[in-house]
TORKOL-4160 file (C-alpha; in steps of 0.2 Angstrom, whole numbers, padded with zeros to 4 digits, m for minus):
132
<pt num="1" X="m0196" Y="m0236" Z="m0176"/>
<pt num="2" X="m0179" Y="m0228" Z="m0177"/>
<pt num="3" X="m0174" Y="m0210" Z="m0175"/>
<pt num="4" X="m0162" Y="m0202" Z="m0186"/>
<pt num="5" X="m0147" Y="m0192" Z="m0178"/>
<pt num="6" X="m0146" Y="m0174" Z="m0182"/>
<pt num="7" X="m0128" Y="m0172" Z="m0176"/>
<pt num="8" X="m0113" Y="m0174" Z="m0187"/>
<pt num="9" X="m0101" Y="m0188" Z="m0183"/>
<pt num="10" X="m0087" Y="m0181" Z="m0171"/>
<pt num="11" X="m0070" Y="m0177" Z="m0179"/>
<pt num="12" X="m0076" Y="m0180" Z="m0197"/>
<pt num="13" X="m0077" Y="m0162" Z="m0202"/>
<pt num="14" X="m0064" Y="m0153" Z="m0191"/>
<pt num="15" X="m0068" Y="m0141" Z="m0177"/>
<pt num="16" X="m0083" Y="m0130" Z="m0176"/>
<pt num="17" X="m0081" Y="m0112" Z="m0180"/>
<pt num="18" X="m0084" Y="m0108" Z="m0162"/>
<pt num="19" X="m0070" Y="m0119" Z="m0156"/>
<pt num="20" X="m0058" Y="m0112" Z="m0169"/>
<pt num="21" X="m0062" Y="m0094" Z="m0164"/>
<pt num="22" X="m0059" Y="m0098" Z="m0145"/>
<pt num="23" X="m0041" Y="m0103" Z="m0146"/>
<pt num="24" X="m0033" Y="m0086" Z="m0150"/>
<pt num="25" X="m0045" Y="m0077" Z="m0137"/>
<pt num="26" X="m0039" Y="m0090" Z="m0124"/>
<pt num="27" X="m0020" Y="m0086" Z="m0128"/>
<pt num="28" X="m0023" Y="m0067" Z="m0128"/>
<pt num="29" X="m0032" Y="m0069" Z="m0111"/>
<pt num="30" X="m0019" Y="m0080" Z="m0104"/>
<pt num="31" X="m0005" Y="m0067" Z="m0109"/>
<pt num="32" X="m0014" Y="m0052" Z="m0102"/>
<pt num="33" X="m0018" Y="m0061" Z="m0086"/>
<pt num="34" X="0000" Y="m0066" Z="m0084"/>
<pt num="35" X="0005" Y="m0048" Z="m0087"/>
<pt num="36" X="m0008" Y="m0041" Z="m0074"/>
<pt num="37" X="m0001" Y="m0053" Z="m0061"/>
<pt num="38" X="0017" Y="m0048" Z="m0065"/>
<pt num="39" X="0012" Y="m0029" Z="m0063"/>
<pt num="40" X="0003" Y="m0032" Z="m0047"/>
<pt num="41" X="0018" Y="m0041" Z="m0040"/>
<pt num="42" X="0030" Y="m0027" Z="m0046"/>
<pt num="43" X="0019" Y="m0014" Z="m0037"/>
<pt num="44" X="0017" Y="m0024" Z="m0021"/>
<pt num="45" X="0036" Y="m0027" Z="m0020"/>
<pt num="46" X="0040" Y="m0009" Z="m0021"/>
<pt num="47" X="0026" Y="m0004" Z="m0009"/>
<pt num="48" X="0030" Y="m0017" Z="0004"/>
<pt num="49" X="0048" Y="m0021" Z="0001"/>
<pt num="50" X="0056" Y="m0005" Z="m0001"/>
<pt num="51" X="0049" Y="0004" Z="0014"/>
<pt num="52" X="0061" Y="m0001" Z="0028"/>
<pt num="53" X="0053" Y="0011" Z="0041"/>
<pt num="54" X="0035" Y="0011" Z="0046"/>
<pt num="55" X="0026" Y="0021" Z="0061"/>
<pt num="56" X="0010" Y="0022" Z="0070"/>
<pt num="57" X="0003" Y="0036" Z="0082"/>
<pt num="58" X="m0001" Y="0027" Z="0098"/>
<pt num="59" X="m0008" Y="0042" Z="0107"/>
<pt num="60" X="m0007" Y="0061" Z="0107"/>
<pt num="61" X="m0010" Y="0075" Z="0119"/>
<pt num="62" X="m0014" Y="0093" Z="0113"/>
<pt num="63" X="m0009" Y="0109" Z="0120"/>
<pt num="64" X="m0009" Y="0127" Z="0116"/>
<pt num="65" X="0008" Y="0128" Z="0107"/>
<pt num="66" X="0013" Y="0110" Z="0105"/>
<pt num="67" X="0006" Y="0092" Z="0103"/>
<pt num="68" X="0014" Y="0078" Z="0112"/>
<pt num="69" X="0014" Y="0062" Z="0101"/>
<pt num="70" X="0018" Y="0044" Z="0107"/>
<pt num="71" X="0025" Y="0037" Z="0091"/>
<pt num="72" X="0030" Y="0019" Z="0088"/>
<pt num="73" X="0042" Y="0016" Z="0074"/>
<pt num="74" X="0047" Y="m0001" Z="0066"/>
<pt num="75" X="0062" Y="m0003" Z="0055"/>
<pt num="76" X="0076" Y="m0014" Z="0049"/>
<pt num="77" X="0090" Y="m0015" Z="0061"/>
<pt num="78" X="0102" Y="m0005" Z="0049"/>
<pt num="79" X="0089" Y="0007" Z="0042"/>
<pt num="80" X="0090" Y="0026" Z="0045"/>
<pt num="81" X="0076" Y="0038" Z="0041"/>
<pt num="82" X="0063" Y="0050" Z="0046"/>
<pt num="83" X="0044" Y="0051" Z="0050"/>
<pt num="84" X="0034" Y="0066" Z="0046"/>
<pt num="85" X="0020" Y="0072" Z="0058"/>
<pt num="86" X="0008" Y="0086" Z="0057"/>
<pt num="87" X="m0006" Y="0093" Z="0068"/>
<pt num="88" X="m0022" Y="0103" Z="0062"/>
<pt num="89" X="m0033" Y="0115" Z="0071"/>
<pt num="90" X="m0051" Y="0112" Z="0074"/>
<pt num="91" X="m0055" Y="0121" Z="0058"/>
<pt num="92" X="m0044" Y="0110" Z="0048"/>
<pt num="93" X="m0029" Y="0122" Z="0046"/>
<pt num="94" X="m0012" Y="0114" Z="0048"/>
<pt num="95" X="m0004" Y="0122" Z="0063"/>
<pt num="96" X="0012" Y="0111" Z="0064"/>
<pt num="97" X="0023" Y="0099" Z="0054"/>
<pt num="98" X="0040" Y="0092" Z="0057"/>
<pt num="99" X="0051" Y="0078" Z="0052"/>
<pt num="100" X="0058" Y="0067" Z="0066"/>
<pt num="101" X="0074" Y="0056" Z="0062"/>
<pt num="102" X="0076" Y="0038" Z="0068"/>
<pt num="103" X="0094" Y="0033" Z="0066"/>
<pt num="104" X="0095" Y="0020" Z="0081"/>
<pt num="105" X="0100" Y="0002" Z="0078"/>
<pt num="106" X="0084" Y="m0005" Z="0086"/>
<pt num="107" X="0071" Y="m0012" Z="0076"/>
<pt num="108" X="0056" Y="m0005" Z="0087"/>
<pt num="109" X="0057" Y="0012" Z="0094"/>
<pt num="110" X="0044" Y="0020" Z="0106"/>
<pt num="111" X="0046" Y="0039" Z="0108"/>
<pt num="112" X="0036" Y="0053" Z="0115"/>
<pt num="113" X="0039" Y="0068" Z="0103"/>
<pt num="114" X="0034" Y="0086" Z="0104"/>
<pt num="115" X="0027" Y="0094" Z="0089"/>
<pt num="116" X="0027" Y="0113" Z="0090"/>
<pt num="117" X="0012" Y="0122" Z="0084"/>
<pt num="118" X="0007" Y="0139" Z="0079"/>
<pt num="119" X="m0010" Y="0138" Z="0088"/>
<pt num="120" X="m0019" Y="0124" Z="0097"/>
<pt num="121" X="m0018" Y="0108" Z="0088"/>
<pt num="122" X="m0032" Y="0095" Z="0089"/>
<pt num="123" X="m0025" Y="0081" Z="0079"/>
<pt num="124" X="m0008" Y="0072" Z="0077"/>
<pt num="125" X="m0007" Y="0063" Z="0060"/>
<pt num="126" X="0008" Y="0053" Z="0054"/>
<pt num="127" X="0010" Y="0058" Z="0036"/>
<pt num="128" X="0023" Y="0044" Z="0032"/>
<pt num="129" X="0040" Y="0037" Z="0036"/>
<pt num="130" X="0054" Y="0036" Z="0023"/>
<pt num="131" X="0071" Y="0028" Z="0023"/>
<pt num="132" X="0086" Y="0039" Z="0020"/>
Protein backbone atom coordinates (compact mmCIF):
# COMPACT_ATOMS: atom_id res chain seq x y z
CA UNK A 1 0.00 0.00 0.00
CA UNK A 2 1.19 3.42 -0.84
CA UNK A 3 0.00 6.72 0.47
CA UNK A 4 -0.37 9.72 -1.72
CA UNK A 5 1.23 12.97 -0.63
CA UNK A 6 -1.12 15.95 -0.36
CA UNK A 7 1.66 18.54 -0.27
CA UNK A 8 2.85 20.32 -3.37
CA UNK A 9 6.49 19.92 -4.33
CA UNK A 10 8.59 22.65 -2.65
CA UNK A 11 9.75 25.51 -4.83
CA UNK A 12 7.75 24.40 -7.83
CA UNK A 13 4.95 26.96 -7.66
CA UNK A 14 6.70 29.92 -5.90
CA UNK A 15 6.09 31.21 -2.41
CA UNK A 16 2.77 30.82 -0.69
CA UNK A 17 0.51 33.88 -0.28
CA UNK A 18 1.32 33.95 3.46
CA UNK A 19 5.06 34.15 2.75
CA UNK A 20 4.59 36.89 0.14
CA UNK A 21 2.47 39.00 2.53
CA UNK A 22 4.88 38.71 5.48
CA UNK A 23 7.88 40.38 3.86
CA UNK A 24 6.50 43.96 3.65
CA UNK A 25 5.20 43.66 7.22
CA UNK A 26 8.60 42.54 8.45
CA UNK A 27 10.28 45.49 6.71
CA UNK A 28 7.80 47.99 8.14
CA UNK A 29 8.18 46.44 11.61
CA UNK A 30 11.99 46.61 11.44
CA UNK A 31 11.92 50.28 10.36
CA UNK A 32 9.44 51.23 13.10
CA UNK A 33 11.46 49.30 15.68
CA UNK A 34 14.66 51.10 14.65
CA UNK A 35 12.90 54.48 14.89
CA UNK A 36 11.57 53.63 18.35
CA UNK A 37 15.04 52.65 19.58
CA UNK A 38 16.49 55.90 18.15
CA UNK A 39 13.76 57.97 19.83
CA UNK A 40 14.32 56.31 23.20
CA UNK A 41 18.07 56.89 22.86
CA UNK A 42 17.52 60.57 22.02
CA UNK A 43 15.33 61.18 25.07
CA UNK A 44 17.65 59.18 27.34
CA UNK A 45 20.64 61.24 26.24
CA UNK A 46 18.87 64.53 26.85
CA UNK A 47 17.47 63.38 30.19
CA UNK A 48 20.73 61.96 31.56
CA UNK A 49 23.43 63.63 29.49
CA UNK A 50 22.45 67.27 29.72
CA UNK A 51 21.71 67.45 33.43
CA UNK A 52 25.14 68.34 34.83
CA UNK A 53 23.82 68.90 38.34
CA UNK A 54 21.82 66.56 40.56
CA UNK A 55 20.94 66.76 44.22
CA UNK A 56 19.46 64.80 47.07
CA UNK A 57 17.94 65.85 50.38
CA UNK A 58 19.74 63.90 53.10
CA UNK A 59 17.89 65.21 56.16
CA UNK A 60 15.82 68.21 57.19
CA UNK A 61 14.81 69.82 60.45
CA UNK A 62 11.59 71.83 60.62
CA UNK A 63 11.19 75.00 62.64
CA UNK A 64 8.50 77.66 63.08
CA UNK A 65 9.94 80.08 60.51
CA UNK A 66 12.59 78.05 58.67
CA UNK A 67 13.57 74.55 57.64
CA UNK A 68 17.22 73.46 57.82
CA UNK A 69 18.01 71.15 54.92
CA UNK A 70 21.11 68.99 54.48
CA UNK A 71 21.53 68.83 50.69
CA UNK A 72 24.05 66.76 48.76
CA UNK A 73 24.81 68.03 45.25
CA UNK A 74 26.76 66.16 42.56
CA UNK A 75 27.89 67.98 39.44
CA UNK A 76 30.59 68.19 36.80
CA UNK A 77 33.70 70.03 37.98
CA UNK A 78 33.15 73.09 35.79
CA UNK A 79 29.37 73.15 36.02
CA UNK A 80 27.49 76.01 37.65
CA UNK A 81 23.82 76.00 38.55
CA UNK A 82 21.16 76.00 41.18
CA UNK A 83 18.79 73.70 43.04
CA UNK A 84 15.23 74.59 44.00
CA UNK A 85 13.89 73.58 47.41
CA UNK A 86 10.42 73.98 48.82
CA UNK A 87 8.63 73.30 52.08
CA UNK A 88 4.97 72.58 52.73
CA UNK A 89 2.80 72.91 55.81
CA UNK A 90 0.88 69.98 57.27
CA UNK A 91 -2.20 70.92 55.21
CA UNK A 92 -0.20 70.83 51.94
CA UNK A 93 0.16 74.58 51.41
CA UNK A 94 3.55 75.74 50.19
CA UNK A 95 5.17 77.84 52.92
CA UNK A 96 8.63 78.34 51.42
CA UNK A 97 10.54 78.05 48.16
CA UNK A 98 14.05 79.17 47.23
CA UNK A 99 16.85 78.60 44.72
CA UNK A 100 20.34 77.88 46.04
CA UNK A 101 23.34 78.42 43.73
CA UNK A 102 26.27 76.03 43.47
CA UNK A 103 29.23 77.60 41.65
CA UNK A 104 32.03 75.75 43.45
CA UNK A 105 34.54 73.76 41.40
CA UNK A 106 34.02 70.60 43.50
CA UNK A 107 32.10 67.66 42.04
CA UNK A 108 30.37 66.76 45.33
CA UNK A 109 29.02 69.40 47.69
CA UNK A 110 27.39 68.78 51.09
CA UNK A 111 25.66 71.85 52.49
CA UNK A 112 23.22 72.59 55.27
CA UNK A 113 20.88 75.28 53.96
CA UNK A 114 18.22 77.37 55.65
CA UNK A 115 14.94 77.67 53.80
CA UNK A 116 12.84 80.53 55.22
CA UNK A 117 9.13 79.75 55.60
CA UNK A 118 6.01 81.83 56.22
CA UNK A 119 4.74 79.34 58.81
CA UNK A 120 5.83 75.97 60.18
CA UNK A 121 7.03 73.74 57.37
CA UNK A 122 6.74 69.99 57.73
CA UNK A 123 8.59 68.93 54.57
CA UNK A 124 11.72 69.74 52.60
CA UNK A 125 11.45 68.76 48.95
CA UNK A 126 14.03 69.10 46.20
CA UNK A 127 12.15 70.23 43.09
CA UNK A 128 15.18 69.92 40.83
CA UNK A 129 18.66 71.10 39.95
CA UNK A 130 19.50 72.99 36.79
CA UNK A 131 22.70 74.03 35.07
CA UNK A 132 23.16 77.66 34.29
